[in-house]
C-alpha positions in Angstrom: -78.1 -43.2 -28.7 -77.2 -39.8 -29.4 -77.1 -36.9 -31.9 -73.6 -35.7 -33.5 -72.7 -33.0 -35.7 -69.5 -31.2 -36.9 -67.5 -29.9 -39.8 -64.2 -29.9 -41.6 -62.7 -26.9 -43.7 -60.2 -24.9 -45.0 -61.7 -21.8 -45.6 -63.8 -19.5 -43.3 -67.5 -20.8 -44.9 -67.9 -22.2 -41.2 -66.7 -22.1 -37.8 -67.1 -23.1 -34.4 -69.9 -20.7 -33.7 -72.0 -23.1 -35.9 -71.7 -26.2 -33.4 -73.8 -24.8 -30.6 -76.5 -23.8 -33.2 -76.3 -27.6 -34.7 -76.6 -29.0 -31.0 -79.7 -27.1 -30.1 -81.6 -28.0 -33.5 -81.3 -31.9 -32.1 -81.4 -31.5 -28.5 -84.0 -34.1 -28.6 -81.8 -36.7 -29.6 -79.8 -36.4 -26.6 -80.9 -34.2 -23.5 -78.6 -35.5 -21.0 -75.5 -33.9 -22.0 -73.8 -31.6 -24.6 -70.2 -30.5 -25.7 -68.2 -29.2 -28.3 -64.5 -29.7 -29.8 -62.7 -27.4 -31.9 -59.5 -27.9 -33.8 -57.3 -26.4 -36.7 -59.8 -27.6 -39.5 -62.5 -29.5 -37.5 -65.3 -28.7 -35.0 -67.4 -31.6 -33.2 -70.4 -31.6 -31.6 -72.4 -34.1 -29.2 -75.9 -34.2 -27.8 -75.8 -37.6 -25.3 -78.8 -39.7 -24.5 -77.2 -41.6 -21.6 -77.9 -45.5 -22.3 -74.4 -47.4 -21.2 -72.2 -46.1 -18.6 -74.4 -43.0 -17.4 -71.2 -41.2 -15.7 -70.0 -38.1 -16.9 -66.7 -39.7 -17.8 -68.4 -41.2 -21.0 -69.5 -37.6 -22.1 -68.7 -36.9 -25.7 -66.5 -35.4 -27.6 -64.1 -37.9 -26.3 -60.3 -38.1 -26.6 -58.1 -41.3 -26.6 -55.5 -41.9 -23.8 -52.9 -40.8 -26.0 -54.7 -37.6 -27.0 -54.6 -38.0 -30.7 -58.2 -39.2 -31.6 -61.3 -37.4 -30.7 -65.0 -38.9 -31.5 -68.4 -38.0 -31.4 -70.6 -41.3 -31.6 -74.1 -41.9 -32.1 -75.5 -45.5 -31.5 -74.5 -48.6 -29.8 -71.8 -51.3 -30.1 -73.3 -54.3 -28.5 -70.3 -56.4 -28.7 -68.0 -53.9 -27.1 -67.2 -55.7 -24.1 -65.5 -58.7 -26.3 -63.8 -56.2 -28.2 -62.2 -54.7 -25.1 -61.1 -58.2 -23.8 -59.9 -59.4 -27.3 -58.0 -56.4 -27.7 -56.7 -56.0 -24.3 -57.6 -52.4 -24.2 -56.9 -49.9 -21.4 -60.0 -47.9 -20.7 -61.0 -45.3 -18.2 -65.1 -45.8 -18.7 -67.2 -48.7 -19.1 -68.3 -47.0 -22.4 -68.8 -48.5 -26.0 -67.9 -45.2 -27.3 -64.3 -45.3 -25.7 -63.8 -48.7 -27.1 -64.5 -47.9 -30.6 -61.8 -44.9 -30.5 -59.4 -46.9 -28.6 -59.7 -49.5 -31.5 -59.8 -46.8 -34.3 -56.4 -45.8 -32.5 -55.0 -49.5 -32.8 -56.3 -50.9 -36.1 -57.2 -47.7 -37.9 -60.3 -47.7 -40.1 -60.7 -51.4 -40.6 -61.5 -51.5 -36.9 -65.3 -51.1 -38.0 -65.2 -54.5 -39.6 -65.3 -56.0 -36.1 -68.2 -54.1 -34.9 -71.6 -55.5 -34.1 -74.1 -52.4 -33.8 -76.1 -49.6 -34.9 -74.0 -46.4 -35.6 -72.9 -43.1 -37.1 -69.8 -41.6 -35.9 -66.9 -39.1 -36.7 -63.0 -39.5 -35.3 -60.8 -36.6 -35.8 -57.0 -37.2 -35.7 -55.3 -34.1 -34.0 -51.9 -35.1 -35.5 -52.6 -35.6 -39.4 -55.7 -33.0 -39.0 -57.6 -35.7 -40.8 -61.5 -36.7 -40.4 -63.1 -40.2 -40.5 -67.3 -40.8 -41.0 -68.6 -44.2 -40.1 -72.1 -45.4 -40.8 -73.6 -49.0 -40.1 -74.1 -51.5 -42.3 -77.7 -51.8 -42.9 -78.2 -47.7 -42.2 -80.0 -48.1 -38.7 -78.4 -44.9 -37.8 -78.8 -41.4 -39.8 -75.8 -39.4 -41.1 -76.2 -36.3 -43.6 -73.4 -34.3 -45.3 -73.4 -30.8 -46.8 -70.6 -30.4 -49.2 -69.2 -27.2 -50.5 -65.7 -26.5 -52.0 -63.5 -27.2 -49.1 -65.7 -27.7 -46.7 -67.9 -30.7 -45.2 -70.6 -30.4 -42.4 -72.3 -33.3 -41.1 -75.0 -34.1 -38.5 -77.6 -37.0 -37.6 -80.9 -34.8 -39.0 -80.9 -32.5 -41.6 -82.7 -29.8 -39.2 -79.7 -29.6 -37.8 -77.5 -28.5 -41.2 -80.5 -26.3 -42.3 -80.2 -24.4 -38.8 -77.1 -22.7 -39.8 -77.7 -19.8 -42.1 -74.6 -20.0 -44.2 -75.7 -23.4 -45.4 -79.4 -22.6 -45.6 -78.5 -19.6 -48.0 -76.8 -22.2 -50.4 -79.4 -24.6 -50.5 -81.7 -25.5 -53.3 -84.8 -28.1 -54.2 -83.8 -31.2 -55.6 -86.5 -31.8 -58.3 -85.3 -35.2 -59.0 -85.8 -36.1 -55.5 -89.5 -35.0 -55.6 -90.1 -37.6 -58.7 -88.4 -40.4 -56.6 -90.7 -39.3 -53.8 -93.9 -39.6 -55.5 -92.8 -42.8 -57.0 -91.8 -44.4 -53.4 -93.1 -42.1 -50.7 -89.5 -41.3 -49.4 -86.3 -39.9 -51.0 -83.4 -42.8 -51.5 -80.2 -42.7 -50.5 -78.1 -40.8 -51.3 -80.7 -37.9 -52.1 -82.3 -35.6 -50.2 -84.5 -32.9 -50.8 -81.8 -30.7 -51.2 -79.2 -30.6 -54.0 -76.4 -29.8 -51.7 -76.9 -32.4 -49.0 -76.7 -36.0 -49.1 -77.4 -39.0 -47.0 -73.9 -40.7 -46.2 -74.0 -44.4 -47.6 -74.7 -47.3 -45.2 -71.8 -49.8 -45.0 -69.0 -46.9 -45.8 -66.6 -44.9 -44.1 -65.0 -41.5 -45.2 -61.8 -40.2 -45.2 -61.8 -36.1 -45.2 -57.9 -34.4 -45.4 -56.9 -31.1 -46.2 -55.2 -32.3 -49.5 -57.7 -35.2 -50.7 -61.0 -33.7 -49.2 -63.8 -36.4 -49.1 -63.2 -40.1 -50.0 -66.0 -42.4 -49.5 -65.2 -46.1 -49.3 -67.7 -49.2 -48.8 -66.4 -51.8 -45.9 -69.7 -53.9 -46.3 -72.3 -54.9 -48.9 -74.9 -57.2 -49.1 -73.7 -58.2 -52.4 -70.3 -59.6 -51.2 -72.1 -61.5 -48.5 -74.1 -63.4 -51.1 -72.6 -66.7 -51.6 -72.6 -68.8 -54.7 -74.8 -71.8 -52.9 -77.8 -71.4 -50.6 -78.8 -73.3 -47.6 -81.6 -75.8 -48.1 -81.0 -78.1 -44.8 -84.2 -76.7 -42.8 -83.2 -78.4 -39.5 -79.7 -76.9 -39.8 -81.2 -73.5 -40.9 -83.4 -73.5 -38.0 -80.6 -74.1 -35.3 -78.4 -71.8 -36.8 -81.1 -68.9 -36.9 -82.3 -69.5 -33.3 -78.8 -69.3 -32.1 -78.4 -66.0 -33.9 -81.6 -64.7 -32.9 -80.7 -65.3 -29.3 -77.2 -63.9 -29.1 -78.8 -60.5 -30.9 -81.3 -60.1 -28.4 -79.4 -60.9 -25.8 -76.6 -58.4 -26.9 -79.3 -55.8 -27.5 -80.4 -56.3 -23.7 -77.4 -54.5 -22.4 -78.4 -51.4 -21.0 -77.7 -49.2 -17.7 -81.4 -47.9 -18.4 -85.0 -49.1 -18.0 -86.1 -50.7 -21.3 -89.0 -52.6 -22.9 -89.9 -53.8 -26.2 -92.6 -52.5 -28.7 -95.1 -55.1 -29.1 -97.4 -55.3 -32.1 -98.9 -58.9 -31.9 -97.0 -59.7 -35.3 -94.6 -62.3 -35.9 -91.6 -59.9 -35.6 -92.2 -58.1 -32.4 -93.5 -61.2 -30.9 -90.6 -63.1 -31.4 -88.2 -60.4 -30.3 -90.4 -60.2 -27.2 -90.5 -63.7 -26.6 -86.7 -64.2 -27.2 -86.1 -61.3 -24.5 -88.5 -62.8 -21.8 -86.6 -66.1 -22.2 -83.2 -64.4 -21.5 -84.1 -62.0 -18.8 -84.6 -63.0 -15.5 -86.8 -59.4 -15.4 -90.2 -59.0 -16.1 -90.3 -57.5 -19.7 -92.1 -54.3 -20.3 -94.2 -54.1 -23.5 -95.7 -51.5 -25.3 -98.6 -51.7 -27.7 -100.6 -48.9 -29.4 -104.5 -49.3 -30.8 -106.9 -47.0 -32.5 -110.7 -46.2 -31.4 -113.1 -47.0 -34.1 -110.4 -48.9 -36.2 -111.2 -52.2 -37.8 -107.6 -53.4 -37.9 -106.9 -52.8 -34.1 -103.9 -55.1 -33.3 -103.9 -54.2 -29.5 -106.0 -57.1 -28.2 -103.5 -59.6 -30.4 -100.8 -58.1 -28.8 -102.4 -58.4 -25.3 -102.6 -62.2 -26.0 -99.3 -62.6 -26.8 -98.0 -60.6 -23.5 -100.4 -62.6 -21.5 -98.8 -65.7 -22.9 -95.2 -64.1 -22.0 -95.9 -63.0 -18.7 -94.8 -59.4 -19.6 -95.7 -56.0 -17.6 -97.9 -54.8 -20.7 -99.0 -51.0 -21.2 -101.7 -50.7 -24.1 -102.5 -47.5 -25.2 -105.8 -46.7 -27.1 -105.4 -43.4 -29.2 -108.4 -41.4 -30.5 -108.8 -40.2 -34.0 -108.2 -36.6 -33.0 -105.0 -37.2 -31.3 -103.9 -39.1 -34.3 -104.9 -36.4 -36.9 -103.3 -33.6 -34.6 -99.8 -35.0 -35.7 -100.5 -34.7 -39.2 -99.4 -31.0 -39.2 -96.1 -32.1 -37.4 -94.6 -34.7 -39.6 -92.4 -32.2 -41.8 -90.7 -31.0 -38.5 -89.7 -34.4 -37.4 -88.8 -35.9 -40.6 -87.0 -32.6 -42.3 -88.0 -33.6 -45.7 -91.2 -35.0 -47.6 -91.8 -38.4 -46.1 -95.4 -40.0 -47.0 -95.3 -43.3 -44.6 -98.4 -42.1 -42.4 -97.3 -45.1 -39.8 -95.0 -42.8 -38.6 -97.8 -41.0 -36.6 -98.7 -44.6 -34.2 -95.1 -44.8 -34.1 -94.4 -41.2 -32.8 -97.3 -41.7 -30.1 -96.2 -45.0 -29.0 -92.6 -43.7 -28.6 -94.0 -40.9 -26.5 -95.9 -43.2 -24.4 -93.1 -45.7 -24.1 -90.8 -42.7 -23.0 -92.7 -42.3 -19.8 -91.8 -46.1 -18.5 -88.5 -46.7 -20.3 -85.5 -45.0 -22.0 -84.5 -47.9 -24.4 -86.9 -50.2 -26.5 -86.3 -53.2 -28.7 -88.2 -53.4 -32.4 -89.1 -56.1 -34.9 -88.0 -54.2 -37.9 -86.2 -56.1 -40.7 -88.3 -59.7 -40.7 -90.3 -58.6 -43.7 -87.4 -57.8 -45.8 -85.0 -60.8 -44.9 -87.8 -63.4 -44.9 -90.4 -62.4 -47.5 -93.3 -60.9 -45.4 -94.6 -58.6 -48.0 -97.4 -59.3 -50.6 -95.0 -57.3 -53.3 -92.7 -60.5 -53.1 -95.4 -62.9 -54.5 -96.0 -60.4 -57.4 -92.3 -60.6 -58.5 -93.0 -64.1 -59.2 -96.3 -63.7 -61.1 -94.7 -60.6 -63.0 -91.9 -62.6 -63.9 -93.6 -65.0 -66.3 -93.4 -65.2 -69.6 -97.4 -65.3 -70.4 -97.9 -62.3 -67.9 -95.6 -60.0 -69.6 -97.2 -60.9 -73.0 -100.5 -60.0 -71.5 -99.8 -57.4 -69.3 -101.1 -54.4 -71.8 -104.3 -56.6 -72.3 -104.8 -57.3 -68.7 -104.1 -53.4 -67.6 -106.8 -52.5 -70.2 -109.4 -54.9 -69.5 -108.9 -54.5 -65.4 -108.9 -50.6 -65.5 -112.6 -50.8 -67.1 -114.2 -53.2 -64.3 -116.4 -51.0 -62.1 -114.4 -51.9 -58.9 -111.9 -50.0 -57.3 -109.8 -53.5 -56.1 -109.4 -54.2 -59.6 -108.4 -50.7 -61.1 -105.8 -50.9 -58.3 -104.6 -54.5 -59.6 -104.6 -52.8 -63.2 -102.2 -50.5 -62.2 -99.7 -53.4 -61.3 -100.1 -54.6 -65.2 -98.7 -50.9 -66.4 -95.0 -51.3 -66.6 -92.6 -51.4 -69.4 -90.3 -54.8 -69.5 -87.3 -52.5 -69.8 -88.0 -50.5 -66.5 -86.9 -51.8 -63.1 -89.7 -54.1 -62.3 -88.9 -54.0 -58.4 -89.4 -50.1 -57.9 -92.6 -50.5 -59.9 -94.0 -53.4 -57.9 -93.2 -51.4 -54.6 -94.7 -48.6 -55.5 -97.9 -50.2 -56.8 -98.3 -52.1 -53.5 -97.7 -49.0 -51.6 -100.2 -47.0 -53.8 -98.1 -44.4 -55.2 -97.2 -43.3 -58.7 -95.9 -45.5 -61.6 -93.1 -44.6 -63.6 -96.1 -44.3 -66.6 -98.4 -42.2 -64.3 -95.2 -39.7 -63.4 -94.7 -39.1 -66.9 -97.9 -37.6 -67.7 -98.2 -35.9 -64.1 -94.6 -34.2 -63.9 -95.3 -30.8 -65.3 -91.3 -30.0 -65.9 -89.5 -32.2 -68.3 -86.7 -31.7 -65.8 -88.4 -33.2 -62.9 -87.4 -36.5 -64.2 -87.2 -40.1 -62.3 -83.9 -41.4 -62.0 -82.7 -44.9 -62.4 -83.8 -46.7 -59.2 -82.7 -50.1 -58.4 -80.0 -52.6 -57.9 -77.6 -53.9 -60.1 -78.2 -57.8 -59.6 -75.6 -58.8 -62.1 -73.0 -58.0 -59.7 -74.3 -61.2 -57.5 -72.5 -64.2 -57.5 -75.5 -66.6 -58.3 -78.6 -66.0 -60.5 -81.5 -64.6 -58.1 -85.1 -65.7 -58.3 -87.7 -62.6 -58.9 -88.7 -63.1 -55.0 -85.0 -62.6 -54.0 -84.4 -59.4 -56.3 -87.7 -57.8 -54.7 -86.6 -58.6 -51.2 -83.2 -57.2 -52.0 -84.7 -54.0 -53.4 -86.7 -53.6 -50.2 -83.6 -54.1 -48.0 -81.5 -51.8 -50.1 -84.3 -49.0 -50.3 -87.6 -49.2 -48.3 -86.0 -50.7 -44.9 -83.1 -48.2 -45.2 -84.6 -44.7 -46.3 -88.4 -45.4 -45.2 -88.9 -47.7 -42.2 -85.7 -47.1 -40.3 -85.7 -43.4 -40.9 -89.6 -43.7 -39.5 -88.3 -45.4 -36.3 -85.4 -43.3 -35.5 -87.1 -39.9 -36.1 -90.2 -41.0 -34.0 -88.0 -42.6 -31.2 -85.7 -39.6 -30.8 -88.2 -37.1 -31.0 -89.1 -38.5 -27.5 -85.6 -39.1 -26.8 -86.2 -43.0 -26.5 -83.1 -45.5 -27.8 -84.8 -48.0 -30.5 -82.8 -51.1 -30.8 -83.1 -53.6 -34.0 -82.0 -57.4 -33.1 -83.4 -58.8 -36.7 -80.9 -56.5 -38.3 -78.1 -58.0 -36.6 -75.4 -58.3 -39.5 -74.8 -61.8 -38.8 -78.9 -62.3 -39.3 -78.7 -60.2 -42.4 -76.1 -62.3 -44.1 -77.7 -65.7 -42.9 -81.0 -64.8 -44.1 -79.6 -63.7 -47.6 -78.1 -67.3 -48.3 -81.3 -69.0 -47.1 -83.3 -70.9 -49.9 -86.5 -69.0 -50.7 -88.3 -72.5 -49.7 -87.1 -71.9 -46.0 -88.5 -68.3 -46.3 -91.8 -68.8 -48.1 -94.1 -71.7 -48.2 -97.3 -72.1 -50.1 -97.6 -68.1 -50.7 -97.0 -67.5 -46.9 -93.9 -65.7 -45.9 -91.4 -66.1 -42.9 -91.8 -69.6 -43.1 -88.4 -70.3 -40.8 -88.8 -67.6 -38.6 -92.1 -68.3 -37.8 -90.8 -71.9 -36.9 -88.5 -70.2 -34.2 -91.3 -68.1 -32.9 -93.7 -71.0 -32.3 -91.2 -72.7 -30.4 -91.8 -69.6 -27.6 -95.5 -68.8 -28.3 -98.5 -71.1 -29.6 -99.0 -71.1 -33.5 -102.9 -70.3 -32.6 -102.3 -67.2 -31.5 -101.2 -65.9 -34.8 -104.2 -67.3 -37.0 -105.2 -63.8 -38.4 -104.4 -62.0 -41.3 -101.5 -59.3 -41.6 -102.3 -56.1 -41.2 -99.3 -53.7 -40.4 -99.0 -50.5 -38.4 -101.2 -47.8 -40.5 -104.0 -45.5 -40.0 -107.3 -45.2 -42.2 -105.9 -42.6 -44.1 -108.3 -42.8 -47.0 -111.5 -42.4 -44.8 -109.6 -39.8 -42.9 -108.8 -37.7 -46.2 -112.5 -37.7 -47.0 -113.3 -36.6 -43.6 -111.2 -34.6 -40.8 -108.2 -34.2 -43.0 -110.0 -33.0 -46.1 -109.0 -29.6 -45.2 -105.3 -30.8 -46.4 -106.9 -31.5 -49.9 -108.3 -28.0 -50.1 -105.3 -26.2 -48.7 -102.5 -28.1 -50.7 -104.2 -29.3 -54.0 -105.5 -25.9 -54.4 -104.7 -24.6 -58.3 -103.2 -21.9 -56.9 -100.7 -24.0 -54.7 -100.0 -26.5 -57.6 -99.7 -23.5 -60.3 -97.2 -21.6 -57.8 -94.8 -24.5 -57.5 -95.1 -25.8 -61.4 -94.3 -29.5 -60.3 -97.3 -31.4 -61.1 -100.1 -31.0 -63.8 -103.3 -29.4 -62.0 -105.8 -31.2 -64.4 -104.4 -34.6 -63.6 -104.6 -33.8 -60.0 -108.0 -32.7 -60.2 -109.0 -35.9 -62.1 -107.4 -37.9 -59.5 -109.2 -36.2 -56.6 -112.4 -36.6 -58.6 -112.3 -40.4 -59.0 -111.2 -40.6 -55.5 -114.2 -39.0 -53.9 -116.3 -41.0 -56.3 -114.8 -44.2 -54.9 -111.4 -45.4 -56.3 -109.8 -45.5 -52.9 -107.0 -46.6 -53.8 -105.6 -43.5 -55.2 -105.3 -42.0 -51.4 -101.5 -42.6 -51.3 -100.9 -40.8 -54.6 -102.6 -37.7 -53.5 -101.1 -37.8 -49.9 -97.9 -37.9 -51.7 -98.7 -34.8 -53.7 -100.1 -33.0 -50.5 -96.9 -33.8 -48.4 -94.6 -32.5 -50.9 -96.6 -29.2 -51.5 -97.1 -28.8 -47.9 -93.4 -29.4 -47.5 -92.7 -26.5 -50.3 -95.1 -24.1 -48.9 -93.6 -24.3 -45.4 -89.9 -23.4 -46.9 -88.1 -20.0 -47.4 -85.5 -21.2 -49.6 
């Protein structure tokens, strides 16, 4: 796990002097080693977090034995040893990075199809003076790029790009991204908060040459892995899933440094911890966080799982004061508006785990692949003709019921049959602004909400509503919120986080399971849980799903009220001219009178204005 950066230019817009600047901005991603590489058109920079082959010989930038190709790599390739044997590679190190660059030398860009891992990397051809960029299938590892005329500059984090003065001077705020942020709570690929910087697409590679410049080509997509037929047989599916899970976890336990597992006590993390405990002879270290005075404290449940598995368990109970102190740091960690407040416990847990280990396994991906969210059942409900025909009446009736809960449900029925229902369901499940609300909230007509959604017509079979909603979450929420949250939070403490459930083989397998094998009687993750119950008693999971969250609604009325006073102030709102101040004041009034479900709407407005106030562009 590392930080990478670099440039390809035919002009004097940037030069090798920017490489140390970009490296310093992402020192946290790789404090173990740092170096740069310069060529005729290209410069590469690398910050190393040593996990596999700790020797100096594995430092980067790394050049092939033939001297033609030079790589900077971020991530891990879990099948690198198998690939080395398969292709009879002659290597100088035990590094997965060397396998990647030597495999590229042998096969060219198609080598990426053989990689199983999380990655973002750049390879420069010193003979043809061309540069290739690659990003993993699920988008676990980040990659951003700035493009201007004949110059492309890339990096693992936005802050590494904005640290370069010549780039910063050219940046402007993307107002369309603000609308997306208010709708979703994050900014989806390919956009960032800046017009001039983009997120490199997952499952794609790029070629940059002096004559063709930047050409992006997809090498993997979920739609291409969807088959016309679905797997119905439970016994066969169970056996296949267990085999894939064991293989994935075993591969992700390859490490030359101490490691552990984030354990919340929920299905996904408990499954990862149980399989890791089965595979290794060592006593697994597990890490859990809990909150003082919290009604939704999962620490006791995680403790029960850890006790059953016999792990070396570390439990951290965090005070409200410790958590609240981190809210002011979120923009520095995430670089652009990011409204997911579960970043706070993730930051704390990562920092504490780093005191014991250098790598952890996480449980992300299970909800999206096996229907773990309540949103999926709304997808089924709202698809019915009866509901669609009476949605306006339901919206009107429920919003006048004197109950915060019913007013919140009323918003779920406030949609147009012509709009992308998946983004609407997501926004309302997460308590953000609906499309209809944004029409009156956004002050400038130019601040529009672009189309957000998936073209399901490209898929080779007719998808059920629940399948469409899950695919939406995989393509948007997982990639641009959850994985972003974990990557920045863990790397802030120089901790590598690996995601066993997002092995591409598991993704492709889950995508072709019949929905009945994922959800039974309104309860998700059916097949995943059947595998889990083979290792951990079902009785330990007889409780509601809570998630990894903080009590933001109550905090905004208490210790975080200062953020409301500071960033929802009329002068601040008028200064940036994004939202209608009267609408915001009305929302705030309703919130303080008891409509608690409005908290994330207010939080999103606070976050965007806090970010804007802290900028000097």
